[in-house]
Steps between C-alpha positions, in 0.01 A plus 500: 500500500225332683221708653480509875197299605232706671420396851151510633577799726634712212196414288270598786679834528460568128131413511443724802688784331288468191184502711621813688433335831837595647472774761662816373628775728330836480744697288315829526729789585216743577490426876876547521476826307225625733712418806800674346291811427377506862860491622600781263202711607588444868861605445389812306285631787605847614608554862514855643786580741559835677771635728373691803686754710502503882164683511338234282473713186601373158838632388529667161640263242438209732195337338534213252265269318693178444397185312495199731770315305748785570411540868785366710718643774798584276292681238305695762816600688655624172190714435525650848873569460438688171203701630512846663423319825855362492631849584377447855806517732370200696478294180212288384528127536202274431450231760127440445187638334180587684158485337297821514169324571549257786858590594634149442877466472659330197866400509731510193481130419119532483472816286429335167236251613328671793447857380156581362454690173355851467313662676703367796803713588810402698728727704 
C-alpha cells in the first residue's frame, strides 16, 4: 500500500498542533459546578406559609416551612387539606399568598420564584 501524500494544509495543522498554538476551549468545570450549587441553594431556601382565620390570627396546625423546590399550588393545597384548618365548614382553598411585610399578592404560578425566604412569612 502506498502512503497517502501529505498536503501542505495537513502538515501545517500537525506543526501547529505540535507547537500548541491551536486555541483550546476552557474545559474547566468549576464555573459550571458553582452555578449548579447556586441553583441548588436557591431551591433549598425555606419559605414560611401560615393559614389565618377571619380575625387574622394564625390557625393551629396551619404553619409550614417549605423548601422552595416543593412550593407549588398542588403541594400547598394538599397541606391545607390535611391540616386541622381543613375542618372549617367553609373549606380552605388557596387562591393566592400575601406577604406579611408589604402585603403584596403572589398568585399560584408565581409561588416558587417570587416568594422570599425566611424571615418573610406568607398568609
